[in-house]
mmCIF file of the N, C-alpha and C atoms, coordinates in Angstrom:
data_MODEL
# 
_entry.id   MODEL 
# 
loop_
_atom_site.group_PDB 
_atom_site.id 
_atom_site.type_symbol 
_atom_site.label_atom_id 
_atom_site.label_alt_id 
_atom_site.label_comp_id 
_atom_site.label_asym_id 
_atom_site.label_entity_id 
_atom_site.label_seq_id 
_atom_site.pdbx_PDB_ins_code 
_atom_site.Cartn_x 
_atom_site.Cartn_y 
_atom_site.Cartn_z 
_atom_site.occupancy 
_atom_site.B_iso_or_equiv 
_atom_site.pdbx_formal_charge 
_atom_site.auth_seq_id 
_atom_site.auth_comp_id 
_atom_site.auth_asym_id 
_atom_site.auth_atom_id 
_atom_site.pdbx_PDB_model_num 
ATOM 1   N N  . MET A 1 1  ? 0.846   -1.181 0.000  1.00 0.00 ? 1  MET A N  1 
ATOM 2   C CA . MET A 1 1  ? 0.000   0.000  0.000  1.00 0.00 ? 1  MET A CA 1 
ATOM 3   C C  . MET A 1 1  ? 0.892   1.245  0.000  1.00 0.00 ? 1  MET A C  1 
ATOM 4   N N  . SER A 1 2  ? 0.589   2.197  -0.873 1.00 0.00 ? 2  SER A N  1 
ATOM 5   C CA . SER A 1 2  ? 1.419   3.392  -0.962 1.00 0.00 ? 2  SER A CA 1 
ATOM 6   C C  . SER A 1 2  ? 0.971   4.428  0.061  1.00 0.00 ? 2  SER A C  1 
ATOM 7   N N  . SER A 1 3  ? 1.888   5.291  0.404  1.00 0.00 ? 3  SER A N  1 
ATOM 8   C CA . SER A 1 3  ? 1.652   6.342  1.378  1.00 0.00 ? 3  SER A CA 1 
ATOM 9   C C  . SER A 1 3  ? 0.934   7.519  0.717  1.00 0.00 ? 3  SER A C  1 
ATOM 10  N N  . ILE A 1 4  ? 0.020   8.134  1.457  1.00 0.00 ? 4  ILE A N  1 
ATOM 11  C CA . ILE A 1 4  ? -0.657  9.343  0.987  1.00 0.00 ? 4  ILE A CA 1 
ATOM 12  C C  . ILE A 1 4  ? 0.175   10.525 1.463  1.00 0.00 ? 4  ILE A C  1 
ATOM 13  N N  . LYS A 1 5  ? 0.684   11.317 0.513  1.00 0.00 ? 5  LYS A N  1 
ATOM 14  C CA . LYS A 1 5  ? 1.506   12.485 0.829  1.00 0.00 ? 5  LYS A CA 1 
ATOM 15  C C  . LYS A 1 5  ? 0.768   13.740 0.377  1.00 0.00 ? 5  LYS A C  1 
ATOM 16  N N  . ILE A 1 6  ? 0.548   14.658 1.326  1.00 0.00 ? 6  ILE A N  1 
ATOM 17  C CA . ILE A 1 6  ? -0.152  15.900 1.003  1.00 0.00 ? 6  ILE A CA 1 
ATOM 18  C C  . ILE A 1 6  ? 0.668   17.097 1.477  1.00 0.00 ? 6  ILE A C  1 
ATOM 19  N N  . SER A 1 7  ? 0.375   18.248 0.908  1.00 0.00 ? 7  SER A N  1 
ATOM 20  C CA . SER A 1 7  ? 0.950   19.520 1.348  1.00 0.00 ? 7  SER A CA 1 
ATOM 21  C C  . SER A 1 7  ? -0.133  20.302 2.070  1.00 0.00 ? 7  SER A C  1 
ATOM 22  N N  . VAL A 1 8  ? 0.266   21.006 3.116  1.00 0.00 ? 8  VAL A N  1 
ATOM 23  C CA . VAL A 1 8  ? -0.639  21.906 3.827  1.00 0.00 ? 8  VAL A CA 1 
ATOM 24  C C  . VAL A 1 8  ? -0.015  23.290 3.773  1.00 0.00 ? 8  VAL A C  1 
ATOM 25  N N  . LEU A 1 9  ? -0.785  24.261 3.267  1.00 0.00 ? 9  LEU A N  1 
ATOM 26  C CA . LEU A 1 9  ? -0.324  25.637 3.138  1.00 0.00 ? 9  LEU A CA 1 
ATOM 27  C C  . LEU A 1 9  ? -1.052  26.524 4.146  1.00 0.00 ? 9  LEU A C  1 
ATOM 28  N N  . PHE A 1 10 ? -0.330  27.472 4.709  1.00 0.00 ? 10 PHE A N  1 
ATOM 29  C CA . PHE A 1 10 ? -0.893  28.429 5.656  1.00 0.00 ? 10 PHE A CA 1 
ATOM 30  C C  . PHE A 1 10 ? -0.707  29.830 5.080  1.00 0.00 ? 10 PHE A C  1 
ATOM 31  N N  . PHE A 1 11 ? -1.723  30.673 5.239  1.00 0.00 ? 11 PHE A N  1 
ATOM 32  C CA . PHE A 1 11 ? -1.682  32.017 4.682  1.00 0.00 ? 11 PHE A CA 1 
ATOM 33  C C  . PHE A 1 11 ? -2.004  33.058 5.752  1.00 0.00 ? 11 PHE A C  1 
ATOM 34  N N  . GLY A 1 12 ? -1.572  34.292 5.497  1.00 0.00 ? 12 GLY A N  1 
ATOM 35  C CA . GLY A 1 12 ? -1.924  35.430 6.342  1.00 0.00 ? 12 GLY A CA 1 
ATOM 36  C C  . GLY A 1 12 ? -1.532  35.255 7.786  1.00 0.00 ? 12 GLY A C  1 
ATOM 37  N N  . GLN A 1 13 ? -2.400  35.724 8.678  1.00 0.00 ? 13 GLN A N  1 
ATOM 38  C CA . GLN A 1 13 ? -2.082  35.685 10.104 1.00 0.00 ? 13 GLN A CA 1 
ATOM 39  C C  . GLN A 1 13 ? -1.981  34.269 10.653 1.00 0.00 ? 13 GLN A C  1 
ATOM 40  N N  . ILE A 1 14 ? -2.455  33.289 9.927  1.00 0.00 ? 14 ILE A N  1 
ATOM 41  C CA . ILE A 1 14 ? -2.318  31.901 10.387 1.00 0.00 ? 14 ILE A CA 1 
ATOM 42  C C  . ILE A 1 14 ? -0.838  31.532 10.510 1.00 0.00 ? 14 ILE A C  1 
ATOM 43  N N  . THR A 1 15 ? -0.005  32.108 9.665  1.00 0.00 ? 15 THR A N  1 
ATOM 44  C CA . THR A 1 15 ? 1.431   31.823 9.779  1.00 0.00 ? 15 THR A CA 1 
ATOM 45  C C  . THR A 1 15 ? 2.024   32.390 11.066 1.00 0.00 ? 15 THR A C  1 
ATOM 46  N N  . ASP A 1 16 ? 1.349   33.354 11.700 1.00 0.00 ? 16 ASP A N  1 
ATOM 47  C CA . ASP A 1 16 ? 1.795   33.837 13.008 1.00 0.00 ? 16 ASP A CA 1 
ATOM 48  C C  . ASP A 1 16 ? 1.677   32.726 14.055 1.00 0.00 ? 16 ASP A C  1 
ATOM 49  N N  . TYR A 1 17 ? 0.742   31.828 13.879 1.00 0.00 ? 17 TYR A N  1 
ATOM 50  C CA . TYR A 1 17 ? 0.530   30.725 14.825 1.00 0.00 ? 17 TYR A CA 1 
ATOM 51  C C  . TYR A 1 17 ? 1.403   29.520 14.493 1.00 0.00 ? 17 TYR A C  1 
ATOM 52  N N  . THR A 1 18 ? 1.614   29.294 13.213 1.00 0.00 ? 18 THR A N  1 
ATOM 53  C CA . THR A 1 18 ? 2.337   28.096 12.791 1.00 0.00 ? 18 THR A CA 1 
ATOM 54  C C  . THR A 1 18 ? 3.837   28.335 12.634 1.00 0.00 ? 18 THR A C  1 
ATOM 55  N N  . LEU A 1 19 ? 4.225   29.584 12.386 1.00 0.00 ? 19 LEU A N  1 
ATOM 56  C CA . LEU A 1 19 ? 5.614   29.981 12.145 1.00 0.00 ? 19 LEU A CA 1 
ATOM 57  C C  . LEU A 1 19 ? 6.206   29.374 10.878 1.00 0.00 ? 19 LEU A C  1 
ATOM 58  N N  . VAL A 1 20 ? 5.379   28.764 10.077 1.00 0.00 ? 20 VAL A N  1 
ATOM 59  C CA . VAL A 1 20 ? 5.773   28.234 8.767  1.00 0.00 ? 20 VAL A CA 1 
ATOM 60  C C  . VAL A 1 20 ? 4.622   28.498 7.809  1.00 0.00 ? 20 VAL A C  1 
ATOM 61  N N  . ASN A 1 21 ? 4.910   28.468 6.509  1.00 0.00 ? 21 ASN A N  1 
ATOM 62  C CA . ASN A 1 21 ? 3.820   28.652 5.554  1.00 0.00 ? 21 ASN A CA 1 
ATOM 63  C C  . ASN A 1 21 ? 3.468   27.369 4.809  1.00 0.00 ? 21 ASN A C  1 
ATOM 64  N N  . ARG A 1 22 ? 4.218   26.280 5.113  1.00 0.00 ? 22 ARG A N  1 
ATOM 65  C CA . ARG A 1 22 ? 3.946   25.009 4.423  1.00 0.00 ? 22 ARG A CA 1 
ATOM 66  C C  . ARG A 1 22 ? 4.505   23.852 5.239  1.00 0.00 ? 22 ARG A C  1 
ATOM 67  N N  . ILE A 1 23 ? 3.741   22.759 5.278  1.00 0.00 ? 23 ILE A N  1 
ATOM 68  C CA . ILE A 1 23 ? 4.252   21.510 5.822  1.00 0.00 ? 23 ILE A CA 1 
ATOM 69  C C  . ILE A 1 23 ? 3.801   20.366 4.915  1.00 0.00 ? 23 ILE A C  1 
ATOM 70  N N  . GLU A 1 24 ? 4.501   19.283 4.989  1.00 0.00 ? 24 GLU A N  1 
ATOM 71  C CA . GLU A 1 24 ? 4.151   18.066 4.255  1.00 0.00 ? 24 GLU A CA 1 
ATOM 72  C C  . GLU A 1 24 ? 3.695   17.026 5.284  1.00 0.00 ? 24 GLU A C  1 
ATOM 73  N N  . LEU A 1 25 ? 2.623   16.329 4.966  1.00 0.00 ? 25 LEU A N  1 
ATOM 74  C CA . LEU A 1 25 ? 2.103   15.288 5.856  1.00 0.00 ? 25 LEU A CA 1 
ATOM 75  C C  . LEU A 1 25 ? 1.961   13.982 5.090  1.00 0.00 ? 25 LEU A C  1 
ATOM 76  N N  . ASN A 1 26 ? 2.067   12.890 5.820  1.00 0.00 ? 26 ASN A N  1 
ATOM 77  C CA . ASN A 1 26 ? 1.915   11.553 5.232  1.00 0.00 ? 26 ASN A CA 1 
ATOM 78  C C  . ASN A 1 26 ? 0.817   10.785 5.947  1.00 0.00 ? 26 ASN A C  1 
ATOM 79  N N  . ASP A 1 27 ? 0.066   10.040 5.182  1.00 0.00 ? 27 ASP A N  1 
ATOM 80  C CA . ASP A 1 27 ? -0.884  9.061  5.702  1.00 0.00 ? 27 ASP A CA 1 
ATOM 81  C C  . ASP A 1 27 ? -2.060  9.644  6.482  1.00 0.00 ? 27 ASP A C  1 
ATOM 82  N N  . PHE A 1 28 ? -2.594  10.753 6.000  1.00 0.00 ? 28 PHE A N  1 
ATOM 83  C CA . PHE A 1 28 ? -3.841  11.285 6.533  1.00 0.00 ? 28 PHE A CA 1 
ATOM 84  C C  . PHE A 1 28 ? -4.927  10.994 5.508  1.00 0.00 ? 28 PHE A C  1 
ATOM 85  N N  . LYS A 1 29 ? -5.988  10.326 5.953  1.00 0.00 ? 29 LYS A N  1 
ATOM 86  C CA . LYS A 1 29 ? -6.989  9.839  4.992  1.00 0.00 ? 29 LYS A CA 1 
ATOM 87  C C  . LYS A 1 29 ? -8.031  10.870 4.591  1.00 0.00 ? 29 LYS A C  1 
ATOM 88  N N  . ASP A 1 30 ? -8.250  11.912 5.459  1.00 0.00 ? 30 ASP A N  1 
ATOM 89  C CA . ASP A 1 30 ? -9.288  12.889 5.137  1.00 0.00 ? 30 ASP A CA 1 
ATOM 90  C C  . ASP A 1 30 ? -8.983  14.223 5.795  1.00 0.00 ? 30 ASP A C  1 
ATOM 91  N N  . THR A 1 31 ? -9.737  15.240 5.405  1.00 0.00 ? 31 THR A N  1 
ATOM 92  C CA . THR A 1 31 ? -9.466  16.592 5.891  1.00 0.00 ? 31 THR A CA 1 
ATOM 93  C C  . THR A 1 31 ? -9.777  16.750 7.383  1.00 0.00 ? 31 THR A C  1 
ATOM 94  N N  . ASP A 1 32 ? -10.752 16.033 7.915  1.00 0.00 ? 32 ASP A N  1 
ATOM 95  C CA . ASP A 1 32 ? -11.028 16.119 9.349  1.00 0.00 ? 32 ASP A CA 1 
ATOM 96  C C  . ASP A 1 32 ? -9.839  15.632 10.166 1.00 0.00 ? 32 ASP A C  1 
ATOM 97  N N  . THR A 1 33 ? -9.193  14.569 9.719  1.00 0.00 ? 33 THR A N  1 
ATOM 98  C CA . THR A 1 33 ? -8.022  14.037 10.414 1.00 0.00 ? 33 THR A CA 1 
ATOM 99  C C  . THR A 1 33 ? -6.866  15.038 10.352 1.00 0.00 ? 33 THR A C  1 
ATOM 100 N N  . VAL A 1 34 ? -6.695  15.670 9.208  1.00 0.00 ? 34 VAL A N  1 
ATOM 101 C CA . VAL A 1 34 ? -5.648  16.695 9.062  1.00 0.00 ? 34 VAL A CA 1 
ATOM 102 C C  . VAL A 1 34 ? -5.920  17.850 10.020 1.00 0.00 ? 34 VAL A C  1 
ATOM 103 N N  . LEU A 1 35 ? -7.160  18.335 10.055 1.00 0.00 ? 35 LEU A N  1 
ATOM 104 C CA . LEU A 1 35 ? -7.496  19.468 10.933 1.00 0.00 ? 35 LEU A CA 1 
ATOM 105 C C  . LEU A 1 35 ? -7.278  19.120 12.399 1.00 0.00 ? 35 LEU A C  1 
ATOM 106 N N  . HIS A 1 36 ? -7.671  17.928 12.798 1.00 0.00 ? 36 HIS A N  1 
ATOM 107 C CA . HIS A 1 36 ? -7.454  17.502 14.183 1.00 0.00 ? 36 HIS A CA 1 
ATOM 108 C C  . HIS A 1 36 ? -5.962  17.530 14.517 1.00 0.00 ? 36 HIS A C  1 
ATOM 109 N N  . TYR A 1 37 ? -5.147  17.001 13.628 1.00 0.00 ? 37 TYR A N  1 
ATOM 110 C CA . TYR A 1 37 ? -3.702  16.995 13.828 1.00 0.00 ? 37 TYR A CA 1 
ATOM 111 C C  . TYR A 1 37 ? -3.159  18.424 13.907 1.00 0.00 ? 37 TYR A C  1 
ATOM 112 N N  . LEU A 1 38 ? -3.573  19.289 12.991 1.00 0.00 ? 38 LEU A N  1 
ATOM 113 C CA . LEU A 1 38 ? -3.078  20.665 12.970 1.00 0.00 ? 38 LEU A CA 1 
ATOM 114 C C  . LEU A 1 38 ? -3.467  21.422 14.234 1.00 0.00 ? 38 LEU A C  1 
ATOM 115 N N  . LYS A 1 39 ? -4.672  21.201 14.727 1.00 0.00 ? 39 LYS A N  1 
ATOM 116 C CA . LYS A 1 39 ? -5.112  21.884 15.956 1.00 0.00 ? 39 LYS A CA 1 
ATOM 117 C C  . LYS A 1 39 ? -4.356  21.373 17.175 1.00 0.00 ? 39 LYS A C  1 
ATOM 118 N N  . THR A 1 40 ? -3.892  20.135 17.125 1.00 0.00 ? 40 THR A N  1 
ATOM 119 C CA . THR A 1 40 ? -3.050  19.603 18.198 1.00 0.00 ? 40 THR A CA 1 
ATOM 120 C C  . THR A 1 40 ? -1.646  20.188 18.095 1.00 0.00 ? 40 THR A C  1 
ATOM 121 N N  . MET A 1 41 ? -1.132  20.260 16.886 1.00 0.00 ? 41 MET A N  1 
ATOM 122 C CA . MET A 1 41 ? 0.220   20.772 16.647 1.00 0.00 ? 41 MET A CA 1 
ATOM 123 C C  . MET A 1 41 ? 0.303   22.283 16.855 1.00 0.00 ? 41 MET A C  1 
ATOM 124 N N  . PHE A 1 42 ? -0.749  23.011 16.474 1.00 0.00 ? 42 PHE A N  1 
ATOM 125 C CA . PHE A 1 42 ? -0.802  24.469 16.572 1.00 0.00 ? 42 PHE A CA 1 
ATOM 126 C C  . PHE A 1 42 ? -2.089  24.858 17.311 1.00 0.00 ? 42 PHE A C  1 
ATOM 127 N N  . PRO A 1 43 ? -2.094  24.801 18.646 1.00 0.00 ? 43 PRO A N  1 
ATOM 128 C CA . PRO A 1 43 ? -3.323  24.999 19.431 1.00 0.00 ? 43 PRO A CA 1 
ATOM 129 C C  . PRO A 1 43 ? -4.073  26.298 19.153 1.00 0.00 ? 43 PRO A C  1 
ATOM 130 N N  . ARG A 1 44 ? -3.392  27.349 18.733 1.00 0.00 ? 44 ARG A N  1 
ATOM 131 C CA . ARG A 1 44 ? -4.093  28.624 18.476 1.00 0.00 ? 44 ARG A CA 1 
ATOM 132 C C  . ARG A 1 44 ? -5.061  28.517 17.303 1.00 0.00 ? 44 ARG A C  1 
ATOM 133 N N  . LEU A 1 45 ? -4.906  27.503 16.465 1.00 0.00 ? 45 LEU A N  1 
ATOM 134 C CA . LEU A 1 45 ? -5.856  27.311 15.364 1.00 0.00 ? 45 LEU A CA 1 
ATOM 135 C C  . LEU A 1 45 ? -7.262  27.014 15.876 1.00 0.00 ? 45 LEU A C  1 
ATOM 136 N N  . LYS A 1 46 ? -7.370  26.465 17.086 1.00 0.00 ? 46 LYS A N  1 
ATOM 137 C CA . LYS A 1 46 ? -8.683  26.150 17.654 1.00 0.00 ? 46 LYS A CA 1 
ATOM 138 C C  . LYS A 1 46 ? -9.536  27.397 17.827 1.00 0.00 ? 46 LYS A C  1 
ATOM 139 N N  . GLU A 1 47 ? -8.876  28.548 18.026 1.00 0.00 ? 47 GLU A N  1 
ATOM 140 C CA . GLU A 1 47 ? -9.579  29.798 18.296 1.00 0.00 ? 47 GLU A CA 1 
ATOM 141 C C  . GLU A 1 47 ? -9.608  30.724 17.084 1.00 0.00 ? 47 GLU A C  1 
ATOM 142 N N  . SER A 1 48 ? -9.007  30.311 15.997 1.00 0.00 ? 48 SER A N  1 
ATOM 143 C CA . SER A 1 48 ? -8.841  31.191 14.841 1.00 0.00 ? 48 SER A CA 1 
ATOM 144 C C  . SER A 1 48 ? -9.853  30.895 13.754 1.00 0.00 ? 48 SER A C  1 
ATOM 145 N N  . PRO A 1 49 ? -10.433 31.941 13.178 1.00 0.00 ? 49 PRO A N  1 
ATOM 146 C CA . PRO A 1 49 ? -11.314 31.718 12.037 1.00 0.00 ? 49 PRO A CA 1 
ATOM 147 C C  . PRO A 1 49 ? -10.480 31.474 10.770 1.00 0.00 ? 49 PRO A C  1 
ATOM 148 N N  . TYR A 1 50 ? -10.929 30.550 9.961  1.00 0.00 ? 50 TYR A N  1 
ATOM 149 C CA . TYR A 1 50 ? -10.275 30.290 8.676  1.00 0.00 ? 50 TYR A CA 1 
ATOM 150 C C  . TYR A 1 50 ? -11.226 29.491 7.803  1.00 0.00 ? 50 TYR A C  1 
ATOM 151 N N  . GLN A 1 51 ? -10.921 29.467 6.530  1.00 0.00 ? 51 GLN A N  1 
ATOM 152 C CA . GLN A 1 51 ? -11.616 28.581 5.609  1.00 0.00 ? 51 GLN A CA 1 
ATOM 153 C C  . GLN A 1 51 ? -10.629 27.531 5.157  1.00 0.00 ? 51 GLN A C  1 
ATOM 154 N N  . LEU A 1 52 ? -11.157 26.390 4.798  1.00 0.00 ? 52 LEU A N  1 
ATOM 155 C CA . LEU A 1 52 ? -10.322 25.286 4.344  1.00 0.00 ? 52 LEU A CA 1 
ATOM 156 C C  . LEU A 1 52 ? -10.506 25.119 2.844  1.00 0.00 ? 52 LEU A C  1 
ATOM 157 N N  . ALA A 1 53 ? -9.401  25.008 2.147  1.00 0.00 ? 53 ALA A N  1 
ATOM 158 C CA . ALA A 1 53 ? -9.446  24.776 0.705  1.00 0.00 ? 53 ALA A CA 1 
ATOM 159 C C  . ALA A 1 53 ? -8.707  23.480 0.383  1.00 0.00 ? 53 ALA A C  1 
ATOM 160 N N  . LEU A 1 54 ? -9.200  22.796 -0.613 1.00 0.00 ? 54 LEU A N  1 
ATOM 161 C CA . LEU A 1 54 ? -8.554  21.587 -1.115 1.00 0.00 ? 54 LEU A CA 1 
ATOM 162 C C  . LEU A 1 54 ? -8.315  21.793 -2.601 1.00 0.00 ? 54 LEU A C  1 
ATOM 163 N N  . ASP A 1 55 ? -7.059  21.788 -2.971 1.00 0.00 ? 55 ASP A N  1 
ATOM 164 C CA . ASP A 1 55 ? -6.685  22.022 -4.367 1.00 0.00 ? 55 ASP A CA 1 
ATOM 165 C C  . ASP A 1 55 ? -7.358  23.274 -4.933 1.00 0.00 ? 55 ASP A C  1 
ATOM 166 N N  . LYS A 1 56 ? -7.254  24.365 -4.179 1.00 0.00 ? 56 LYS A N  1 
ATOM 167 C CA . LYS A 1 56 ? -7.714  25.703 -4.572 1.00 0.00 ? 56 LYS A CA 1 
ATOM 168 C C  . LYS A 1 56 ? -9.225  25.880 -4.601 1.00 0.00 ? 56 LYS A C  1 
ATOM 169 N N  . GLU A 1 57 ? -9.969  24.961 -3.991 1.00 0.00 ? 57 GLU A N  1 
ATOM 170 C CA . GLU A 1 57 ? -11.422 25.104 -3.896 1.00 0.00 ? 57 GLU A CA 1 
ATOM 171 C C  . GLU A 1 57 ? -11.834 25.039 -2.436 1.00 0.00 ? 57 GLU A C  1 
ATOM 172 N N  . ILE A 1 58 ? -12.616 26.026 -1.994 1.00 0.00 ? 58 ILE A N  1 
ATOM 173 C CA . ILE A 1 58 ? -13.110 26.040 -0.623 1.00 0.00 ? 58 ILE A CA 1 
ATOM 174 C C  . ILE A 1 58 ? -13.999 24.815 -0.410 1.00 0.00 ? 58 ILE A C  1 
ATOM 175 N N  . ILE A 1 59 ? -13.782 24.132 0.718  1.00 0.00 ? 59 ILE A N  1 
ATOM 176 C CA . ILE A 1 59 ? -14.632 22.987 1.056  1.00 0.00 ? 59 ILE A CA 1 
ATOM 177 C C  . ILE A 1 59 ? -15.282 23.245 2.412  1.00 0.00 ? 59 ILE A C  1 
ATOM 178 N N  . HIS A 1 60 ? -16.432 22.607 2.638  1.00 0.00 ? 60 HIS A N  1 
ATOM 179 C CA . HIS A 1 60 ? -17.183 22.830 3.871  1.00 0.00 ? 60 HIS A CA 1 
ATOM 180 C C  . HIS A 1 60 ? -17.486 21.536 4.606  1.00 0.00 ? 60 HIS A C  1 
ATOM 181 N N  . GLU A 1 61 ? -16.979 20.435 4.106  1.00 0.00 ? 61 GLU A N  1 
ATOM 182 C CA . GLU A 1 61 ? -17.233 19.154 4.772  1.00 0.00 ? 61 GLU A CA 1 
ATOM 183 C C  . GLU A 1 61 ? -16.006 18.268 4.641  1.00 0.00 ? 61 GLU A C  1 
ATOM 184 N N  . ASN A 1 62 ? -15.974 17.229 5.455  1.00 0.00 ? 62 ASN A N  1 
ATOM 185 C CA . ASN A 1 62 ? -14.867 16.286 5.425  1.00 0.00 ? 62 ASN A CA 1 
ATOM 186 C C  . ASN A 1 62 ? -14.721 15.703 4.018  1.00 0.00 ? 62 ASN A C  1 
ATOM 187 N N  . THR A 1 63 ? -13.476 15.625 3.540  1.00 0.00 ? 63 THR A N  1 
ATOM 188 C CA . THR A 1 63 ? -13.198 15.150 2.186  1.00 0.00 ? 63 THR A CA 1 
ATOM 189 C C  . THR A 1 63 ? -12.055 14.156 2.228  1.00 0.00 ? 63 THR A C  1 
ATOM 190 N N  . LEU A 1 64 ? -12.196 13.054 1.511  1.00 0.00 ? 64 LEU A N  1 
ATOM 191 C CA . LEU A 1 64 ? -11.129 12.062 1.428  1.00 0.00 ? 64 LEU A CA 1 
ATOM 192 C C  . LEU A 1 64 ? -9.944  12.633 0.669  1.00 0.00 ? 64 LEU A C  1 
ATOM 193 N N  . LEU A 1 65 ? -8.757  12.221 1.069  1.00 0.00 ? 65 LEU A N  1 
ATOM 194 C CA . LEU A 1 65 ? -7.529  12.709 0.452  1.00 0.00 ? 65 LEU A CA 1 
ATOM 195 C C  . LEU A 1 65 ? -6.820  11.598 -0.314 1.00 0.00 ? 65 LEU A C  1 
ATOM 196 N N  . THR A 1 66 ? -6.109  12.000 -1.353 1.00 0.00 ? 66 THR A N  1 
ATOM 197 C CA . THR A 1 66 ? -5.218  11.106 -2.070 1.00 0.00 ? 66 THR A CA 1 
ATOM 198 C C  . THR A 1 66 ? -3.874  11.821 -2.183 1.00 0.00 ? 66 THR A C  1 
ATOM 199 N N  . SER A 1 67 ? -2.861  11.099 -2.591 1.00 0.00 ? 67 SER A N  1 
ATOM 200 C CA . SER A 1 67 ? -1.539  11.711 -2.709 1.00 0.00 ? 67 SER A CA 1 
ATOM 201 C C  . SER A 1 67 ? -1.578  12.931 -3.617 1.00 0.00 ? 67 SER A C  1 
ATOM 202 N N  . HIS A 1 68 ? -0.747  13.870 -3.255 1.00 0.00 ? 68 HIS A N  1 
ATOM 203 C CA . HIS A 1 68 ? -0.528  15.099 -4.018 1.00 0.00 ? 68 HIS A CA 1 
ATOM 204 C C  . HIS A 1 68 ? -1.651  16.120 -3.893 1.00 0.00 ? 68 HIS A C  1 
ATOM 205 N N  . HIS A 1 69 ? -2.611  15.892 -2.989 1.00 0.00 ? 69 HIS A N  1 
ATOM 206 C CA . HIS A 1 69 ? -3.580  16.936 -2.694 1.00 0.00 ? 69 HIS A CA 1 
ATOM 207 C C  . HIS A 1 69 ? -2.874  18.059 -1.952 1.00 0.00 ? 69 HIS A C  1 
ATOM 208 N N  . THR A 1 70 ? -3.417  19.264 -2.084 1.00 0.00 ? 70 THR A N  1 
ATOM 209 C CA . THR A 1 70 ? -2.935  20.404 -1.313 1.00 0.00 ? 70 THR A CA 1 
ATOM 210 C C  . THR A 1 70 ? -4.097  20.960 -0.508 1.00 0.00 ? 70 THR A C  1 
ATOM 211 N N  . VAL A 1 71 ? -3.892  21.024 0.797  1.00 0.00 ? 71 VAL A N  1 
ATOM 212 C CA . VAL A 1 71 ? -4.868  21.580 1.722  1.00 0.00 ? 71 VAL A CA 1 
ATOM 213 C C  . VAL A 1 71 ? -4.349  22.959 2.120  1.00 0.00 ? 71 VAL A C  1 
ATOM 214 N N  . ALA A 1 72 ? -5.213  23.955 2.174  1.00 0.00 ? 72 ALA A N  1 
ATOM 215 C CA . ALA A 1 72 ? -4.804  25.306 2.570  1.00 0.00 ? 72 ALA A CA 1 
ATOM 216 C C  . ALA A 1 72 ? -5.743  25.847 3.630  1.00 0.00 ? 72 ALA A C  1 
ATOM 217 N N  . LEU A 1 73 ? -5.161  26.516 4.627  1.00 0.00 ? 73 LEU A N  1 
ATOM 218 C CA . LEU A 1 73 ? -5.940  27.231 5.630  1.00 0.00 ? 73 LEU A CA 1 
ATOM 219 C C  . LEU A 1 73 ? -5.873  28.711 5.289  1.00 0.00 ? 73 LEU A C  1 
ATOM 220 N N  . LEU A 1 74 ? -7.028  29.284 5.011  1.00 0.00 ? 74 LEU A N  1 
ATOM 221 C CA . LEU A 1 74 ? -7.126  30.662 4.540  1.00 0.00 ? 74 LEU A CA 1 
ATOM 222 C C  . LEU A 1 74 ? -7.761  31.528 5.619  1.00 0.00 ? 74 LEU A C  1 
ATOM 223 N N  . PRO A 1 75 ? -7.105  32.608 6.021  1.00 0.00 ? 75 PRO A N  1 
ATOM 224 C CA . PRO A 1 75 ? -7.683  33.481 7.023  1.00 0.00 ? 75 PRO A CA 1 
ATOM 225 C C  . PRO A 1 75 ? -8.835  34.288 6.446  1.00 0.00 ? 75 PRO A C  1 
ATOM 226 N N  . PRO A 1 76 ? -9.635  34.907 7.309  1.00 0.00 ? 76 PRO A N  1 
ATOM 227 C CA . PRO A 1 76 ? -10.686 35.800 6.792  1.00 0.00 ? 76 PRO A CA 1 
ATOM 228 C C  . PRO A 1 76 ? -10.040 36.923 5.987  1.00 0.00 ? 76 PRO A C  1 
ATOM 229 N N  . TYR A 1 77 ? -10.748 37.388 5.000  1.00 0.00 ? 77 TYR A N  1 
ATOM 230 C CA . TYR A 1 77 ? -10.214 38.479 4.184  1.00 0.00 ? 77 TYR A CA 1 
ATOM 231 C C  . TYR A 1 77 ? -11.337 39.453 3.853  1.00 0.00 ? 77 TYR A C  1 
ATOM 232 N N  . ALA A 1 78 ? -10.930 40.660 3.579  1.00 0.00 ? 78 ALA A N  1 
ATOM 233 C CA . ALA A 1 78 ? -11.878 41.692 3.176  1.00 0.00 ? 78 ALA A CA 1 
ATOM 234 C C  . ALA A 1 78 ? -11.587 42.071 1.732  1.00 0.00 ? 78 ALA A C  1 
ATOM 235 N N  . GLY A 1 79 ? -12.609 42.224 0.974  1.00 0.00 ? 79 GLY A N  1 
ATOM 236 C CA . GLY A 1 79 ? -12.428 42.609 -0.424 1.00 0.00 ? 79 GLY A CA 1 
ATOM 237 C C  . GLY A 1 79 ? -13.078 43.945 -0.702 1.00 0.00 ? 79 GLY A C  1 
ATOM 238 N N  . GLY A 1 80 ? -12.778 44.457 -1.846 1.00 0.00 ? 80 GLY A N  1 
ATOM 239 C CA . GLY A 1 80 ? -13.385 45.738 -2.155 1.00 0.00 ? 80 GLY A CA 1 
ATOM 240 C C  . GLY A 1 80 ? -13.639 45.888 -3.615 1.00 0.00 ? 80 GLY A C  1 
# 
């Protein structure tokens, strides 16, 4: 069985909590598992608003992952 390798990107003020803008993870089967891990690794994420994107599309529910997916945590933003 091959390993699932994904990238996780952090943007904006979220990088103030993580101190990095990218990490690589292995063997996470879905986005809920990734989020649980990230909130354990970076506890301030529990209190921070953000949106979750998978391969540049905002998602609102748990999604299965395969290798080479990119998950991104996007902070709130204002547009004009």
